[in-house]
N, C-alpha and C positions, 0 to 999 in steps of 0.2 A: 504494500500500500504506500501511496505517496502522501506527503504532508498536506498537499492541497485537498485531497479527499477528506482527510481528518478535519481540516478547517471548515470544509463545506458541511460536514455532518454536525460539527459543534455549532456553527452558525445557524443551521436549520433547527437544531434543538433549542438554541437560545431564542430564536424567533417564536417558536411554539410556546415556550415558557412565558415570553413577554406578552404574547397575545392572550394566553390564558390568565395571566396576572392582571393585565389591563381590563379584561372583561370582568373578572372578579371584583376589581376595585370599582369599576363603574356600577356594578350591581349592588355593591355595598353602600355607595354614596348617593345613588339616585333611587328614590322610592319606587316601589313596584307599581303604584297607581299611575304615576306619570309615564312609565314605560308602557303599561297596558293602554293608556290613553293614546299614545303615539302609534302603537300597533293598530289599534282600532281605526284611528284616523287614516293611516296609510292604506289599510285594507279597504276602507270606504272609498278612498280616492281611486284605487286600482279597480274596484268593482264599477264605479261610475265611468271610468275610462273604457272598460270592456263593454259596458252597456252602450256607450256611444259608438264604439266600433261595430257592434252587432247591429245597431239601428242604422248606421250608415251603409251597411252592406245590403240591407233590404231595399228593393226597388220602390220608388215612390208611386202611389196610385195615380192614374190619369183620370181627370174628370170627364164624365160623359157630356154629350152635346147639350142635353137638357140641364145639366149642372145639378141634378137632384141626387144622383148616385155616383159612387166612385167605382170605376172599372179597374181592377188590378192590371198593371202592365205586365207584359210577358217578355 
C-alpha cells in the first residue's frame, strides 16, 4: 500500500466523523419543532410544484361554438 491511499482513507473517515458530528450538534441545538416545521413546509412546496406540473400536462378544454359546454380537446 502507498501512503496516498492511507491518507485518502483517513481523510474519508474524518469527513464521515465530521458530518456525523455536525449533524448531531445541529440536532442538539435546534429544537425538533422547528425542524419538523421546515420539513412540512418543504414537503408542501414540493407537492404544490408537482400538482402544477401535473395540471400543466393536461390539455386545456376547447369551448364549443355555443359556449355552453366544454368539449375536451384531443
